[in-house]
C-alpha positions in Angstrom: 62.9 35.1 30.4 60.2 36.0 27.8 60.4 39.8 28.3 61.1 42.8 30.4 58.0 42.3 32.6 59.7 39.4 34.2 62.7 41.4 35.3 61.3 42.3 38.7 60.7 38.6 39.4 64.3 37.8 38.4 65.5 40.6 40.7 63.6 39.3 43.6 64.9 35.7 43.0 68.5 37.0 42.9 67.9 38.6 46.3 66.5 35.3 47.6 69.6 33.5 46.1 71.9 35.9 47.8 70.3 35.3 51.1 70.7 31.5 50.6 74.3 32.0 49.7 75.0 34.0 53.0 73.1 31.3 55.1 75.2 28.6 53.4 78.3 30.0 55.2 76.7 29.0 58.6 73.9 26.5 57.9 74.6 23.0 56.5 73.6 23.3 52.8 73.3 20.7 50.0 73.5 22.0 46.4 73.1 20.1 43.2 76.2 20.1 41.1 79.7 21.6 41.2 78.7 24.7 39.3 76.2 25.8 42.0 78.6 24.7 44.6 81.3 27.1 43.3 78.8 30.1 43.6 77.8 29.0 47.2 81.4 28.6 48.4 82.9 25.3 47.2 85.3 24.1 49.9 83.3 25.5 52.8 82.6 22.7 55.4 78.9 23.8 55.4 78.4 23.2 51.6 77.9 19.7 50.1 77.6 19.3 46.3 75.2 16.4 45.5 73.7 14.6 42.6 70.0 13.8 42.7 69.7 10.2 41.8 66.9 7.6 42.2 69.1 4.9 40.6 69.8 2.1 43.1 73.0 0.1 43.1 71.1 -3.0 41.9 70.0 -1.0 38.8 73.6 -0.3 37.5 74.7 -2.6 34.7 77.5 -4.9 35.7 79.5 -4.3 32.5 79.2 -2.5 29.1 76.2 -4.1 27.4 76.5 -5.6 23.9 74.5 -3.7 21.3 74.3 -4.0 17.6 75.7 -1.0 15.8 75.5 -2.1 12.1 71.8 -1.7 11.4 69.0 0.7 12.6 70.1 2.9 15.5 67.8 4.0 18.2 68.3 7.5 19.7 66.5 8.0 23.1 65.9 11.1 25.0 63.8 11.7 28.2 62.3 15.0 29.2 59.5 17.5 28.9 58.6 18.8 25.5 59.2 22.4 26.4 61.3 25.2 25.2 64.1 24.8 27.7 64.6 21.1 26.6 64.9 22.3 22.9 63.2 19.3 21.3 63.1 20.9 17.8 67.0 20.8 17.7 66.8 16.9 17.9 64.3 16.8 15.0 66.6 19.0 13.0 69.6 16.7 13.8 67.5 13.6 12.9 66.6 15.2 9.5 70.3 15.8 8.8 71.2 12.2 9.9 68.5 11.0 7.6 70.0 12.9 4.8 73.4 11.4 5.4 72.3 7.9 6.1 68.7 7.3 5.0 66.7 4.9 7.2 69.3 4.4 9.7 68.3 6.5 12.7 65.1 6.6 14.8 64.4 8.9 17.7 62.2 8.0 20.8 61.3 10.9 23.0 59.9 10.0 26.4 58.0 12.9 27.9 55.1 15.2 27.1 54.5 19.0 27.0 53.3 22.0 25.0 55.7 21.6 22.1 54.5 18.2 21.1 52.5 19.6 18.2 55.5 21.8 17.1 57.8 18.7 17.1 55.4 16.7 15.0 54.8 19.5 12.5 58.6 20.1 12.1 59.2 16.4 11.8 56.5 16.3 8.9 58.0 19.3 7.2 61.5 17.9 7.3 60.4 14.5 6.1 61.3 12.5 9.3 57.8 12.0 10.8 58.1 8.3 10.4 61.5 8.3 12.1 60.4 9.8 15.4 58.2 8.3 18.2 56.7 10.5 21.0 56.3 8.0 23.7 54.6 10.1 26.3 55.1 9.9 30.0 56.8 6.8 31.4 57.0 6.4 35.2 60.5 5.9 36.8 61.1 2.1 37.1 61.8 -0.9 35.1 59.8 0.2 32.1 61.9 3.3 31.7 65.1 1.4 32.3 64.2 -1.1 29.5 63.9 1.9 27.1 67.4 3.0 28.1 68.8 -0.5 27.6 67.1 -0.8 24.1 68.6 2.5 22.9 72.0 2.7 21.1 72.5 6.3 22.3 71.0 8.7 24.8 70.8 12.3 23.5 70.2 15.2 25.8 69.8 18.6 24.0 68.6 21.0 26.7 69.3 24.7 26.7 69.5 24.8 30.6 70.2 22.2 33.2 71.4 21.5 36.6 72.7 18.0 36.9 70.2 15.9 34.9 69.0 12.8 36.6 68.2 11.3 33.2 71.9 11.2 32.3 72.6 9.3 35.5 69.9 6.9 34.5 71.2 6.4 31.0 74.8 5.9 32.2 73.5 3.3 34.8 72.1 1.3 31.9 75.4 1.4 30.0 73.9 3.6 27.4 76.4 6.1 25.6 75.5 9.8 26.1 75.7 12.8 23.9 74.6 16.0 25.7 74.7 19.8 25.4 77.3 21.4 27.6 75.0 23.5 29.8 74.7 24.1 33.6 76.4 21.4 35.6 76.5 18.9 32.8 80.1 19.5 31.9 81.5 19.3 35.4 79.4 16.2 36.3 79.8 14.2 33.1 82.1 15.9 30.7 85.2 16.3 32.9 85.1 12.6 33.9 85.0 11.7 30.2 81.8 9.8 30.3 79.6 12.0 28.1 80.4 13.5 24.7 79.5 17.1 25.0 78.4 19.7 22.4 77.6 23.4 22.4 73.8 24.1 23.0 71.6 24.8 19.9 74.3 23.6 17.5 72.8 21.1 15.1 75.9 20.3 13.2 78.0 19.7 16.4 75.3 17.4 17.7 75.1 15.4 14.4 78.9 15.1 14.4 79.0 13.9 18.0 76.3 11.3 17.3 78.1 9.9 14.3 81.4 10.0 16.2 79.9 7.8 19.0 78.4 5.4 16.5 81.6 5.1 14.5 84.2 4.8 17.2 83.6 1.6 19.1 86.7 1.7 21.3 86.1 5.3 22.5 82.4 4.5 22.9 83.1 1.5 25.2 85.7 3.3 27.2 83.3 6.2 27.9 80.5 3.8 28.8 82.9 1.9 31.1 83.9 5.2 32.9 80.2 6.1 33.1 79.4 2.9 35.0 82.1 3.5 37.4 81.0 7.0 37.9 77.4 6.1 38.5 78.3 3.5 41.1 79.3 6.4 43.3 76.1 8.3 42.5 73.4 5.8 43.3 70.6 6.6 45.7 72.3 4.6 48.4 75.7 6.2 47.9 74.3 9.8 47.8 72.0 9.1 50.8 75.0 8.0 52.8 77.0 11.1 51.9 74.3 13.4 52.9 73.7 11.5 56.2 77.4 11.7 57.0 77.4 15.4 56.2 74.4 16.2 58.4 75.9 14.0 61.3 79.2 15.8 61.0 77.6 19.3 61.1 75.3 18.4 64.0 78.4 17.2 65.9 80.2 20.5 65.2 77.2 22.4 66.5 
């Protein structure tokens, strides 16, 4: 939080959260991700961890897509240009990649927000303004999926997260993922071995991970294949069916 004046609001929200946790012991409760599930009582019959997903089964790539990896490489990220998404870190990583391999990497950022000017100014100062495109808002749908498919790599650099839907979308398109290990990201995508995770706010670790994915085709394809398998169980249809079964079971118990 920005300062101490926010502490009363934080305290109030902690009280609300405590009430919800107590309710979850008696009332059917869905929670997003395993991390929150643990704090709400993972294993309780009244608690169901879910992943928010709008990806349909028909949207999932049937196999690992063939992409060129020997020329210009497109890095894609999707999210608001706000502090918690940490967009300046990706600009710094891009500048380091440009220093190592001039002209090879380009970043497309889909989203908008108050840090757009900061991103452009930093990119200009670091000499990579021509290597980054701020795409603006793109509605969920085929246009967004096409951007995922065109990218060589999806990079997610947030400081805080639950279980990001954008990672599910990237995996569904067979796009390799490098992400910061925050919130529920590790349990959802790191433990299954589908995303390469790095500490938050660590430029050098991010650069190393990106180059590792680019340089190791066998490992990259293996992770992408696991990602497709994982996402087939996280589609809109699959998650809807899980929630429906959960509600029906709890109603039957009552």
